[in-house]
mmCIF entry with sequence, helices, sheets and N, C-alpha, C, O atoms, coordinates in Angstrom:
data_MODEL
# 
_entry.id   MODEL 
# 
_entity.id                         1 
_entity.type                       polymer 
_entity.pdbx_number_of_molecules   1 
# 
_entity_poly.entity_id                      1 
_entity_poly.type                           'polypeptide(L)' 
_entity_poly.nstd_linkage                   no 
_entity_poly.nstd_monomer                   no 
_entity_poly.pdbx_seq_one_letter_code       MSILRVLLAIFFPPFAVIDKGCGSFLIIFILTICGWIPGVIGALIILNKSKT 
_entity_poly.pdbx_seq_one_letter_code_can   MSILRVLLAIFFPPFAVIDKGCGSFLIIFILTICGWIPGVIGALIILNKSKT 
_entity_poly.pdbx_strand_id                 A 
# 
loop_
_entity_poly_seq.entity_id 
_entity_poly_seq.num 
_entity_poly_seq.mon_id 
_entity_poly_seq.hetero 
1 1  MET n 
1 2  SER n 
1 3  ILE n 
1 4  LEU n 
1 5  ARG n 
1 6  VAL n 
1 7  LEU n 
1 8  LEU n 
1 9  ALA n 
1 10 ILE n 
1 11 PHE n 
1 12 PHE n 
1 13 PRO n 
1 14 PRO n 
1 15 PHE n 
1 16 ALA n 
1 17 VAL n 
1 18 ILE n 
1 19 ASP n 
1 20 LYS n 
1 21 GLY n 
1 22 CYS n 
1 23 GLY n 
1 24 SER n 
1 25 PHE n 
1 26 LEU n 
1 27 ILE n 
1 28 ILE n 
1 29 PHE n 
1 30 ILE n 
1 31 LEU n 
1 32 THR n 
1 33 ILE n 
1 34 CYS n 
1 35 GLY n 
1 36 TRP n 
1 37 ILE n 
1 38 PRO n 
1 39 GLY n 
1 40 VAL n 
1 41 ILE n 
1 42 GLY n 
1 43 ALA n 
1 44 LEU n 
1 45 ILE n 
1 46 ILE n 
1 47 LEU n 
1 48 ASN n 
1 49 LYS n 
1 50 SER n 
1 51 LYS n 
1 52 THR n 
# 
_struct_asym.id          A 
_struct_asym.entity_id   1 
# 
loop_
_struct_conf.conf_type_id 
_struct_conf.id 
_struct_conf.pdbx_PDB_helix_id 
_struct_conf.beg_label_comp_id 
_struct_conf.beg_label_asym_id 
_struct_conf.beg_label_seq_id 
_struct_conf.pdbx_beg_PDB_ins_code 
_struct_conf.end_label_comp_id 
_struct_conf.end_label_asym_id 
_struct_conf.end_label_seq_id 
_struct_conf.pdbx_end_PDB_ins_code 
_struct_conf.beg_auth_comp_id 
_struct_conf.beg_auth_asym_id 
_struct_conf.beg_auth_seq_id 
_struct_conf.end_auth_comp_id 
_struct_conf.end_auth_asym_id 
_struct_conf.end_auth_seq_id 
_struct_conf.pdbx_PDB_helix_class 
_struct_conf.details 
_struct_conf.pdbx_PDB_helix_length 
HELX_P HELX_P1 AA1 ILE A 3  ? PHE A 11 ? ILE A 3  PHE A 11 1 ? 9  
HELX_P HELX_P2 AA2 PRO A 13 ? ALA A 16 ? PRO A 13 ALA A 16 1 ? 4  
HELX_P HELX_P3 AA3 ILE A 18 ? LYS A 20 ? ILE A 18 LYS A 20 5 ? 3  
HELX_P HELX_P4 AA4 CYS A 22 ? CYS A 34 ? CYS A 22 CYS A 34 1 ? 13 
HELX_P HELX_P5 AA5 TRP A 36 ? ASN A 48 ? TRP A 36 ASN A 48 1 ? 13 
# 
_struct_conf_type.id          HELX_P 
_struct_conf_type.criteria    ? 
_struct_conf_type.reference   ? 
# 
loop_
_atom_site.group_PDB 
_atom_site.id 
_atom_site.type_symbol 
_atom_site.label_atom_id 
_atom_site.label_alt_id 
_atom_site.label_comp_id 
_atom_site.label_asym_id 
_atom_site.label_entity_id 
_atom_site.label_seq_id 
_atom_site.pdbx_PDB_ins_code 
_atom_site.Cartn_x 
_atom_site.Cartn_y 
_atom_site.Cartn_z 
_atom_site.occupancy 
_atom_site.B_iso_or_equiv 
_atom_site.pdbx_formal_charge 
_atom_site.auth_seq_id 
_atom_site.auth_comp_id 
_atom_site.auth_asym_id 
_atom_site.auth_atom_id 
_atom_site.pdbx_PDB_model_num 
ATOM 1   N N  . MET A 1 1  ? 119.925 123.276 223.279 1.00 0.00 ? 1  MET A N  1 
ATOM 2   C CA . MET A 1 1  ? 119.759 121.909 222.814 1.00 0.00 ? 1  MET A CA 1 
ATOM 3   C C  . MET A 1 1  ? 119.905 121.002 224.039 1.00 0.00 ? 1  MET A C  1 
ATOM 4   O O  . MET A 1 1  ? 120.953 120.970 224.683 1.00 0.00 ? 1  MET A O  1 
ATOM 5   N N  . SER A 1 2  ? 118.852 120.282 224.338 1.00 0.00 ? 2  SER A N  1 
ATOM 6   C CA . SER A 1 2  ? 118.864 119.423 225.514 1.00 0.00 ? 2  SER A CA 1 
ATOM 7   C C  . SER A 1 2  ? 119.382 118.030 225.169 1.00 0.00 ? 2  SER A C  1 
ATOM 8   O O  . SER A 1 2  ? 119.473 117.647 224.002 1.00 0.00 ? 2  SER A O  1 
ATOM 9   N N  . ILE A 1 3  ? 119.711 117.298 226.201 1.00 0.00 ? 3  ILE A N  1 
ATOM 10  C CA . ILE A 1 3  ? 120.193 115.923 226.040 1.00 0.00 ? 3  ILE A CA 1 
ATOM 11  C C  . ILE A 1 3  ? 119.119 115.058 225.394 1.00 0.00 ? 3  ILE A C  1 
ATOM 12  O O  . ILE A 1 3  ? 119.427 114.187 224.581 1.00 0.00 ? 3  ILE A O  1 
ATOM 13  N N  . LEU A 1 4  ? 117.864 115.294 225.751 1.00 0.00 ? 4  LEU A N  1 
ATOM 14  C CA . LEU A 1 4  ? 116.765 114.522 225.164 1.00 0.00 ? 4  LEU A CA 1 
ATOM 15  C C  . LEU A 1 4  ? 116.683 114.746 223.661 1.00 0.00 ? 4  LEU A C  1 
ATOM 16  O O  . LEU A 1 4  ? 116.460 113.806 222.898 1.00 0.00 ? 4  LEU A O  1 
ATOM 17  N N  . ARG A 1 5  ? 116.866 115.994 223.238 1.00 0.00 ? 5  ARG A N  1 
ATOM 18  C CA . ARG A 1 5  ? 116.847 116.303 221.805 1.00 0.00 ? 5  ARG A CA 1 
ATOM 19  C C  . ARG A 1 5  ? 118.006 115.634 221.072 1.00 0.00 ? 5  ARG A C  1 
ATOM 20  O O  . ARG A 1 5  ? 117.840 115.142 219.956 1.00 0.00 ? 5  ARG A O  1 
ATOM 21  N N  . VAL A 1 6  ? 119.174 115.617 221.698 1.00 0.00 ? 6  VAL A N  1 
ATOM 22  C CA . VAL A 1 6  ? 120.337 114.995 221.074 1.00 0.00 ? 6  VAL A CA 1 
ATOM 23  C C  . VAL A 1 6  ? 120.113 113.491 220.922 1.00 0.00 ? 6  VAL A C  1 
ATOM 24  O O  . VAL A 1 6  ? 120.398 112.924 219.867 1.00 0.00 ? 6  VAL A O  1 
ATOM 25  N N  . LEU A 1 7  ? 119.608 112.852 221.963 1.00 0.00 ? 7  LEU A N  1 
ATOM 26  C CA . LEU A 1 7  ? 119.321 111.418 221.887 1.00 0.00 ? 7  LEU A CA 1 
ATOM 27  C C  . LEU A 1 7  ? 118.254 111.126 220.841 1.00 0.00 ? 7  LEU A C  1 
ATOM 28  O O  . LEU A 1 7  ? 118.349 110.145 220.104 1.00 0.00 ? 7  LEU A O  1 
ATOM 29  N N  . LEU A 1 8  ? 117.244 111.975 220.780 1.00 0.00 ? 8  LEU A N  1 
ATOM 30  C CA . LEU A 1 8  ? 116.202 111.803 219.775 1.00 0.00 ? 8  LEU A CA 1 
ATOM 31  C C  . LEU A 1 8  ? 116.770 111.996 218.374 1.00 0.00 ? 8  LEU A C  1 
ATOM 32  O O  . LEU A 1 8  ? 116.371 111.294 217.445 1.00 0.00 ? 8  LEU A O  1 
ATOM 33  N N  . ALA A 1 9  ? 117.690 112.933 218.210 1.00 0.00 ? 9  ALA A N  1 
ATOM 34  C CA . ALA A 1 9  ? 118.320 113.164 216.904 1.00 0.00 ? 9  ALA A CA 1 
ATOM 35  C C  . ALA A 1 9  ? 119.180 111.981 216.495 1.00 0.00 ? 9  ALA A C  1 
ATOM 36  O O  . ALA A 1 9  ? 119.310 111.693 215.306 1.00 0.00 ? 9  ALA A O  1 
ATOM 37  N N  . ILE A 1 10 ? 119.764 111.299 217.455 1.00 0.00 ? 10 ILE A N  1 
ATOM 38  C CA . ILE A 1 10 ? 120.604 110.148 217.130 1.00 0.00 ? 10 ILE A CA 1 
ATOM 39  C C  . ILE A 1 10 ? 119.765 108.938 216.748 1.00 0.00 ? 10 ILE A C  1 
ATOM 40  O O  . ILE A 1 10 ? 120.100 108.232 215.796 1.00 0.00 ? 10 ILE A O  1 
ATOM 41  N N  . PHE A 1 11 ? 118.685 108.690 217.471 1.00 0.00 ? 11 PHE A N  1 
ATOM 42  C CA . PHE A 1 11 ? 117.897 107.486 217.227 1.00 0.00 ? 11 PHE A CA 1 
ATOM 43  C C  . PHE A 1 11 ? 116.771 107.686 216.219 1.00 0.00 ? 11 PHE A C  1 
ATOM 44  O O  . PHE A 1 11 ? 116.500 106.784 215.427 1.00 0.00 ? 11 PHE A O  1 
ATOM 45  N N  . PHE A 1 12 ? 116.108 108.839 216.224 1.00 0.00 ? 12 PHE A N  1 
ATOM 46  C CA . PHE A 1 12 ? 115.001 109.132 215.305 1.00 0.00 ? 12 PHE A CA 1 
ATOM 47  C C  . PHE A 1 12 ? 115.141 110.567 214.791 1.00 0.00 ? 12 PHE A C  1 
ATOM 48  O O  . PHE A 1 12 ? 114.438 111.461 215.262 1.00 0.00 ? 12 PHE A O  1 
ATOM 49  N N  . PRO A 1 13 ? 116.042 110.794 213.829 1.00 0.00 ? 13 PRO A N  1 
ATOM 50  C CA . PRO A 1 13 ? 116.341 112.167 213.390 1.00 0.00 ? 13 PRO A CA 1 
ATOM 51  C C  . PRO A 1 13 ? 115.132 113.007 212.964 1.00 0.00 ? 13 PRO A C  1 
ATOM 52  O O  . PRO A 1 13 ? 115.074 114.178 213.340 1.00 0.00 ? 13 PRO A O  1 
ATOM 53  N N  . PRO A 1 14 ? 114.168 112.484 212.205 1.00 0.00 ? 14 PRO A N  1 
ATOM 54  C CA . PRO A 1 14 ? 113.056 113.357 211.812 1.00 0.00 ? 14 PRO A CA 1 
ATOM 55  C C  . PRO A 1 14 ? 112.207 113.847 212.986 1.00 0.00 ? 14 PRO A C  1 
ATOM 56  O O  . PRO A 1 14 ? 111.691 114.965 212.954 1.00 0.00 ? 14 PRO A O  1 
ATOM 57  N N  . PHE A 1 15 ? 112.060 113.019 214.018 1.00 0.00 ? 15 PHE A N  1 
ATOM 58  C CA . PHE A 1 15 ? 111.242 113.420 215.156 1.00 0.00 ? 15 PHE A CA 1 
ATOM 59  C C  . PHE A 1 15 ? 111.910 114.482 216.016 1.00 0.00 ? 15 PHE A C  1 
ATOM 60  O O  . PHE A 1 15 ? 111.231 115.197 216.752 1.00 0.00 ? 15 PHE A O  1 
ATOM 61  N N  . ALA A 1 16 ? 113.229 114.595 215.932 1.00 0.00 ? 16 ALA A N  1 
ATOM 62  C CA . ALA A 1 16 ? 113.934 115.610 216.715 1.00 0.00 ? 16 ALA A CA 1 
ATOM 63  C C  . ALA A 1 16 ? 113.680 117.012 216.174 1.00 0.00 ? 16 ALA A C  1 
ATOM 64  O O  . ALA A 1 16 ? 113.739 117.982 216.930 1.00 0.00 ? 16 ALA A O  1 
ATOM 65  N N  . VAL A 1 17 ? 113.401 117.134 214.885 1.00 0.00 ? 17 VAL A N  1 
ATOM 66  C CA . VAL A 1 17 ? 113.217 118.464 214.283 1.00 0.00 ? 17 VAL A CA 1 
ATOM 67  C C  . VAL A 1 17 ? 111.771 118.719 213.881 1.00 0.00 ? 17 VAL A C  1 
ATOM 68  O O  . VAL A 1 17 ? 111.507 119.605 213.068 1.00 0.00 ? 17 VAL A O  1 
ATOM 69  N N  . ILE A 1 18 ? 110.841 117.968 214.428 1.00 0.00 ? 18 ILE A N  1 
ATOM 70  C CA . ILE A 1 18 ? 109.449 118.083 213.994 1.00 0.00 ? 18 ILE A CA 1 
ATOM 71  C C  . ILE A 1 18 ? 108.853 119.456 214.326 1.00 0.00 ? 18 ILE A C  1 
ATOM 72  O O  . ILE A 1 18 ? 107.955 119.918 213.621 1.00 0.00 ? 18 ILE A O  1 
ATOM 73  N N  . ASP A 1 19 ? 109.333 120.113 215.382 1.00 0.00 ? 19 ASP A N  1 
ATOM 74  C CA . ASP A 1 19 ? 108.796 121.422 215.729 1.00 0.00 ? 19 ASP A CA 1 
ATOM 75  C C  . ASP A 1 19 ? 109.532 122.580 215.039 1.00 0.00 ? 19 ASP A C  1 
ATOM 76  O O  . ASP A 1 19 ? 109.199 123.744 215.260 1.00 0.00 ? 19 ASP A O  1 
ATOM 77  N N  . LYS A 1 20 ? 110.511 122.269 214.221 1.00 0.00 ? 20 LYS A N  1 
ATOM 78  C CA . LYS A 1 20 ? 111.276 123.305 213.514 1.00 0.00 ? 20 LYS A CA 1 
ATOM 79  C C  . LYS A 1 20 ? 110.634 123.694 212.190 1.00 0.00 ? 20 LYS A C  1 
ATOM 80  O O  . LYS A 1 20 ? 111.112 124.612 211.523 1.00 0.00 ? 20 LYS A O  1 
ATOM 81  N N  . GLY A 1 21 ? 109.572 123.024 211.802 1.00 0.00 ? 21 GLY A N  1 
ATOM 82  C CA . GLY A 1 21 ? 108.876 123.356 210.576 1.00 0.00 ? 21 GLY A CA 1 
ATOM 83  C C  . GLY A 1 21 ? 108.835 122.185 209.614 1.00 0.00 ? 21 GLY A C  1 
ATOM 84  O O  . GLY A 1 21 ? 109.592 121.222 209.742 1.00 0.00 ? 21 GLY A O  1 
ATOM 85  N N  . CYS A 1 22 ? 107.941 122.287 208.655 1.00 0.00 ? 22 CYS A N  1 
ATOM 86  C CA . CYS A 1 22 ? 107.731 121.208 207.691 1.00 0.00 ? 22 CYS A CA 1 
ATOM 87  C C  . CYS A 1 22 ? 108.940 121.009 206.793 1.00 0.00 ? 22 CYS A C  1 
ATOM 88  O O  . CYS A 1 22 ? 109.270 119.875 206.446 1.00 0.00 ? 22 CYS A O  1 
ATOM 89  N N  . GLY A 1 23 ? 109.601 122.087 206.413 1.00 0.00 ? 23 GLY A N  1 
ATOM 90  C CA . GLY A 1 23 ? 110.765 121.978 205.534 1.00 0.00 ? 23 GLY A CA 1 
ATOM 91  C C  . GLY A 1 23 ? 111.916 121.241 206.184 1.00 0.00 ? 23 GLY A C  1 
ATOM 92  O O  . GLY A 1 23 ? 112.549 120.390 205.560 1.00 0.00 ? 23 GLY A O  1 
ATOM 93  N N  . SER A 1 24 ? 112.185 121.562 207.430 1.00 0.00 ? 24 SER A N  1 
ATOM 94  C CA . SER A 1 24 ? 113.266 120.879 208.156 1.00 0.00 ? 24 SER A CA 1 
ATOM 95  C C  . SER A 1 24 ? 112.950 119.404 208.319 1.00 0.00 ? 24 SER A C  1 
ATOM 96  O O  . SER A 1 24 ? 113.817 118.550 208.136 1.00 0.00 ? 24 SER A O  1 
ATOM 97  N N  . PHE A 1 25 ? 111.704 119.108 208.664 1.00 0.00 ? 25 PHE A N  1 
ATOM 98  C CA . PHE A 1 25 ? 111.295 117.721 208.841 1.00 0.00 ? 25 PHE A CA 1 
ATOM 99  C C  . PHE A 1 25 ? 111.457 116.950 207.540 1.00 0.00 ? 25 PHE A C  1 
ATOM 100 O O  . PHE A 1 25 ? 111.947 115.821 207.540 1.00 0.00 ? 25 PHE A O  1 
ATOM 101 N N  . LEU A 1 26 ? 111.046 117.559 206.431 1.00 0.00 ? 26 LEU A N  1 
ATOM 102 C CA . LEU A 1 26 ? 111.125 116.887 205.137 1.00 0.00 ? 26 LEU A CA 1 
ATOM 103 C C  . LEU A 1 26 ? 112.567 116.649 204.709 1.00 0.00 ? 26 LEU A C  1 
ATOM 104 O O  . LEU A 1 26 ? 112.895 115.578 204.199 1.00 0.00 ? 26 LEU A O  1 
ATOM 105 N N  . ILE A 1 27 ? 113.423 117.633 204.913 1.00 0.00 ? 27 ILE A N  1 
ATOM 106 C CA . ILE A 1 27 ? 114.838 117.480 204.550 1.00 0.00 ? 27 ILE A CA 1 
ATOM 107 C C  . ILE A 1 27 ? 115.479 116.367 205.363 1.00 0.00 ? 27 ILE A C  1 
ATOM 108 O O  . ILE A 1 27 ? 116.175 115.516 204.808 1.00 0.00 ? 27 ILE A O  1 
ATOM 109 N N  . ILE A 1 28 ? 115.256 116.364 206.661 1.00 0.00 ? 28 ILE A N  1 
ATOM 110 C CA . ILE A 1 28 ? 115.850 115.338 207.513 1.00 0.00 ? 28 ILE A CA 1 
ATOM 111 C C  . ILE A 1 28 ? 115.260 113.970 207.206 1.00 0.00 ? 28 ILE A C  1 
ATOM 112 O O  . ILE A 1 28 ? 115.967 112.965 207.274 1.00 0.00 ? 28 ILE A O  1 
ATOM 113 N N  . PHE A 1 29 ? 113.987 113.917 206.873 1.00 0.00 ? 29 PHE A N  1 
ATOM 114 C CA . PHE A 1 29 ? 113.360 112.648 206.503 1.00 0.00 ? 29 PHE A CA 1 
ATOM 115 C C  . PHE A 1 29 ? 114.011 112.069 205.241 1.00 0.00 ? 29 PHE A C  1 
ATOM 116 O O  . PHE A 1 29 ? 114.308 110.875 205.180 1.00 0.00 ? 29 PHE A O  1 
ATOM 117 N N  . ILE A 1 30 ? 114.227 112.914 204.249 1.00 0.00 ? 30 ILE A N  1 
ATOM 118 C CA . ILE A 1 30 ? 114.859 112.456 203.000 1.00 0.00 ? 30 ILE A CA 1 
ATOM 119 C C  . ILE A 1 30 ? 116.306 112.035 203.257 1.00 0.00 ? 30 ILE A C  1 
ATOM 120 O O  . ILE A 1 30 ? 116.758 111.022 202.723 1.00 0.00 ? 30 ILE A O  1 
ATOM 121 N N  . LEU A 1 31 ? 117.032 112.800 204.068 1.00 0.00 ? 31 LEU A N  1 
ATOM 122 C CA . LEU A 1 31 ? 118.408 112.428 204.401 1.00 0.00 ? 31 LEU A CA 1 
ATOM 123 C C  . LEU A 1 31 ? 118.452 111.106 205.167 1.00 0.00 ? 31 LEU A C  1 
ATOM 124 O O  . LEU A 1 31 ? 119.362 110.303 204.962 1.00 0.00 ? 31 LEU A O  1 
ATOM 125 N N  . THR A 1 32 ? 117.491 110.876 206.034 1.00 0.00 ? 32 THR A N  1 
ATOM 126 C CA . THR A 1 32 ? 117.456 109.636 206.799 1.00 0.00 ? 32 THR A CA 1 
ATOM 127 C C  . THR A 1 32 ? 117.136 108.451 205.901 1.00 0.00 ? 32 THR A C  1 
ATOM 128 O O  . THR A 1 32 ? 117.661 107.357 206.110 1.00 0.00 ? 32 THR A O  1 
ATOM 129 N N  . ILE A 1 33 ? 116.289 108.653 204.914 1.00 0.00 ? 33 ILE A N  1 
ATOM 130 C CA . ILE A 1 33 ? 115.999 107.574 203.965 1.00 0.00 ? 33 ILE A CA 1 
ATOM 131 C C  . ILE A 1 33 ? 117.250 107.240 203.158 1.00 0.00 ? 33 ILE A C  1 
ATOM 132 O O  . ILE A 1 33 ? 117.516 106.072 202.871 1.00 0.00 ? 33 ILE A O  1 
ATOM 133 N N  . CYS A 1 34 ? 118.025 108.278 202.788 1.00 0.00 ? 34 CYS A N  1 
ATOM 134 C CA . CYS A 1 34 ? 119.262 108.038 202.032 1.00 0.00 ? 34 CYS A CA 1 
ATOM 135 C C  . CYS A 1 34 ? 120.317 107.347 202.881 1.00 0.00 ? 34 CYS A C  1 
ATOM 136 O O  . CYS A 1 34 ? 121.137 106.592 202.358 1.00 0.00 ? 34 CYS A O  1 
ATOM 137 N N  . GLY A 1 35 ? 120.303 107.590 204.137 1.00 0.00 ? 35 GLY A N  1 
ATOM 138 C CA . GLY A 1 35 ? 121.266 106.975 205.044 1.00 0.00 ? 35 GLY A CA 1 
ATOM 139 C C  . GLY A 1 35 ? 121.073 107.526 206.443 1.00 0.00 ? 35 GLY A C  1 
ATOM 140 O O  . GLY A 1 35 ? 120.741 108.699 206.615 1.00 0.00 ? 35 GLY A O  1 
ATOM 141 N N  . TRP A 1 36 ? 121.277 106.693 207.429 1.00 0.00 ? 36 TRP A N  1 
ATOM 142 C CA . TRP A 1 36 ? 121.024 107.101 208.800 1.00 0.00 ? 36 TRP A CA 1 
ATOM 143 C C  . TRP A 1 36 ? 121.986 108.205 209.252 1.00 0.00 ? 36 TRP A C  1 
ATOM 144 O O  . TRP A 1 36 ? 121.567 109.148 209.923 1.00 0.00 ? 36 TRP A O  1 
ATOM 145 N N  . ILE A 1 37 ? 123.257 108.099 208.896 1.00 0.00 ? 37 ILE A N  1 
ATOM 146 C CA . ILE A 1 37 ? 124.253 109.064 209.351 1.00 0.00 ? 37 ILE A CA 1 
ATOM 147 C C  . ILE A 1 37 ? 124.000 110.475 208.786 1.00 0.00 ? 37 ILE A C  1 
ATOM 148 O O  . ILE A 1 37 ? 124.095 111.440 209.544 1.00 0.00 ? 37 ILE A O  1 
ATOM 149 N N  . PRO A 1 38 ? 123.684 110.637 207.489 1.00 0.00 ? 38 PRO A N  1 
ATOM 150 C CA . PRO A 1 38 ? 123.355 111.995 207.017 1.00 0.00 ? 38 PRO A CA 1 
ATOM 151 C C  . PRO A 1 38 ? 122.139 112.589 207.730 1.00 0.00 ? 38 PRO A C  1 
ATOM 152 O O  . PRO A 1 38 ? 122.092 113.795 207.968 1.00 0.00 ? 38 PRO A O  1 
ATOM 153 N N  . GLY A 1 39 ? 121.169 111.761 208.069 1.00 0.00 ? 39 GLY A N  1 
ATOM 154 C CA . GLY A 1 39 ? 120.002 112.245 208.806 1.00 0.00 ? 39 GLY A CA 1 
ATOM 155 C C  . GLY A 1 39 ? 120.366 112.738 210.190 1.00 0.00 ? 39 GLY A C  1 
ATOM 156 O O  . GLY A 1 39 ? 119.866 113.770 210.637 1.00 0.00 ? 39 GLY A O  1 
ATOM 157 N N  . VAL A 1 40 ? 121.234 112.006 210.872 1.00 0.00 ? 40 VAL A N  1 
ATOM 158 C CA . VAL A 1 40 ? 121.667 112.400 212.214 1.00 0.00 ? 40 VAL A CA 1 
ATOM 159 C C  . VAL A 1 40 ? 122.466 113.696 212.150 1.00 0.00 ? 40 VAL A C  1 
ATOM 160 O O  . VAL A 1 40 ? 122.244 114.600 212.955 1.00 0.00 ? 40 VAL A O  1 
ATOM 161 N N  . ILE A 1 41 ? 123.382 113.791 211.211 1.00 0.00 ? 41 ILE A N  1 
ATOM 162 C CA . ILE A 1 41 ? 124.201 114.996 211.078 1.00 0.00 ? 41 ILE A CA 1 
ATOM 163 C C  . ILE A 1 41 ? 123.324 116.209 210.749 1.00 0.00 ? 41 ILE A C  1 
ATOM 164 O O  . ILE A 1 41 ? 123.506 117.280 211.328 1.00 0.00 ? 41 ILE A O  1 
ATOM 165 N N  . GLY A 1 42 ? 122.390 116.045 209.837 1.00 0.00 ? 42 GLY A N  1 
ATOM 166 C CA . GLY A 1 42 ? 121.492 117.141 209.481 1.00 0.00 ? 42 GLY A CA 1 
ATOM 167 C C  . GLY A 1 42 ? 120.626 117.569 210.649 1.00 0.00 ? 42 GLY A C  1 
ATOM 168 O O  . GLY A 1 42 ? 120.426 118.764 210.867 1.00 0.00 ? 42 GLY A O  1 
ATOM 169 N N  . ALA A 1 43 ? 120.110 116.612 211.403 1.00 0.00 ? 43 ALA A N  1 
ATOM 170 C CA . ALA A 1 43 ? 119.277 116.942 212.557 1.00 0.00 ? 43 ALA A CA 1 
ATOM 171 C C  . ALA A 1 43 ? 120.078 117.690 213.611 1.00 0.00 ? 43 ALA A C  1 
ATOM 172 O O  . ALA A 1 43 ? 119.585 118.655 214.194 1.00 0.00 ? 43 ALA A O  1 
ATOM 173 N N  . LEU A 1 44 ? 121.291 117.259 213.857 1.00 0.00 ? 44 LEU A N  1 
ATOM 174 C CA . LEU A 1 44 ? 122.126 117.951 214.847 1.00 0.00 ? 44 LEU A CA 1 
ATOM 175 C C  . LEU A 1 44 ? 122.483 119.349 214.396 1.00 0.00 ? 44 LEU A C  1 
ATOM 176 O O  . LEU A 1 44 ? 122.567 120.257 215.222 1.00 0.00 ? 44 LEU A O  1 
ATOM 177 N N  . ILE A 1 45 ? 122.694 119.545 213.107 1.00 0.00 ? 45 ILE A N  1 
ATOM 178 C CA . ILE A 1 45 ? 122.986 120.892 212.601 1.00 0.00 ? 45 ILE A CA 1 
ATOM 179 C C  . ILE A 1 45 ? 121.772 121.801 212.770 1.00 0.00 ? 45 ILE A C  1 
ATOM 180 O O  . ILE A 1 45 ? 121.904 122.945 213.205 1.00 0.00 ? 45 ILE A O  1 
ATOM 181 N N  . ILE A 1 46 ? 120.603 121.298 212.429 1.00 0.00 ? 46 ILE A N  1 
ATOM 182 C CA . ILE A 1 46 ? 119.386 122.103 212.560 1.00 0.00 ? 46 ILE A CA 1 
ATOM 183 C C  . ILE A 1 46 ? 119.112 122.419 214.036 1.00 0.00 ? 46 ILE A C  1 
ATOM 184 O O  . ILE A 1 46 ? 118.720 123.538 214.365 1.00 0.00 ? 46 ILE A O  1 
ATOM 185 N N  . LEU A 1 47 ? 119.315 121.448 214.914 1.00 0.00 ? 47 LEU A N  1 
ATOM 186 C CA . LEU A 1 47 ? 119.088 121.693 216.340 1.00 0.00 ? 47 LEU A CA 1 
ATOM 187 C C  . LEU A 1 47 ? 120.126 122.638 216.931 1.00 0.00 ? 47 LEU A C  1 
ATOM 188 O O  . LEU A 1 47 ? 119.840 123.331 217.907 1.00 0.00 ? 47 LEU A O  1 
ATOM 189 N N  . ASN A 1 48 ? 121.310 122.679 216.365 1.00 0.00 ? 48 ASN A N  1 
ATOM 190 C CA . ASN A 1 48 ? 122.374 123.524 216.898 1.00 0.00 ? 48 ASN A CA 1 
ATOM 191 C C  . ASN A 1 48 ? 122.250 124.983 216.476 1.00 0.00 ? 48 ASN A C  1 
ATOM 192 O O  . ASN A 1 48 ? 122.858 125.854 217.099 1.00 0.00 ? 48 ASN A O  1 
ATOM 193 N N  . LYS A 1 49 ? 121.479 125.265 215.436 1.00 0.00 ? 49 LYS A N  1 
ATOM 194 C CA . LYS A 1 49 ? 121.308 126.653 214.991 1.00 0.00 ? 49 LYS A CA 1 
ATOM 195 C C  . LYS A 1 49 ? 120.629 127.455 216.082 1.00 0.00 ? 49 LYS A C  1 
ATOM 196 O O  . LYS A 1 49 ? 119.656 127.004 216.685 1.00 0.00 ? 49 LYS A O  1 
ATOM 197 N N  . SER A 1 50 ? 121.147 128.641 216.331 1.00 0.00 ? 50 SER A N  1 
ATOM 198 C CA . SER A 1 50 ? 120.556 129.493 217.362 1.00 0.00 ? 50 SER A CA 1 
ATOM 199 C C  . SER A 1 50 ? 119.330 130.195 216.800 1.00 0.00 ? 50 SER A C  1 
ATOM 200 O O  . SER A 1 50 ? 119.257 130.502 215.610 1.00 0.00 ? 50 SER A O  1 
ATOM 201 N N  . LYS A 1 51 ? 118.382 130.438 217.671 1.00 0.00 ? 51 LYS A N  1 
ATOM 202 C CA . LYS A 1 51 ? 117.170 131.146 217.255 1.00 0.00 ? 51 LYS A CA 1 
ATOM 203 C C  . LYS A 1 51 ? 117.464 132.639 217.230 1.00 0.00 ? 51 LYS A C  1 
ATOM 204 O O  . LYS A 1 51 ? 118.069 133.188 218.152 1.00 0.00 ? 51 LYS A O  1 
ATOM 205 N N  . THR A 1 52 ? 117.024 133.283 216.157 1.00 0.00 ? 52 THR A N  1 
ATOM 206 C CA . THR A 1 52 ? 117.238 134.731 216.053 1.00 0.00 ? 52 THR A CA 1 
ATOM 207 C C  . THR A 1 52 ? 115.926 135.460 216.060 1.00 0.00 ? 52 THR A C  1 
ATOM 208 O O  . THR A 1 52 ? 115.902 136.688 215.981 1.00 0.00 ? 52 THR A O  1 
# 
């Protein structure tokens, strides 16, 4: 997780996870509409998951 991704997750949460798939983008988009903080937390969690 790079610094650029973290900053993007803080300011524009849906755009930070756009390459993680449509489902992740949609979930973070809905969380961001409900409130900015849940969107940021969700984006950081998705970005922090390790690739297997």
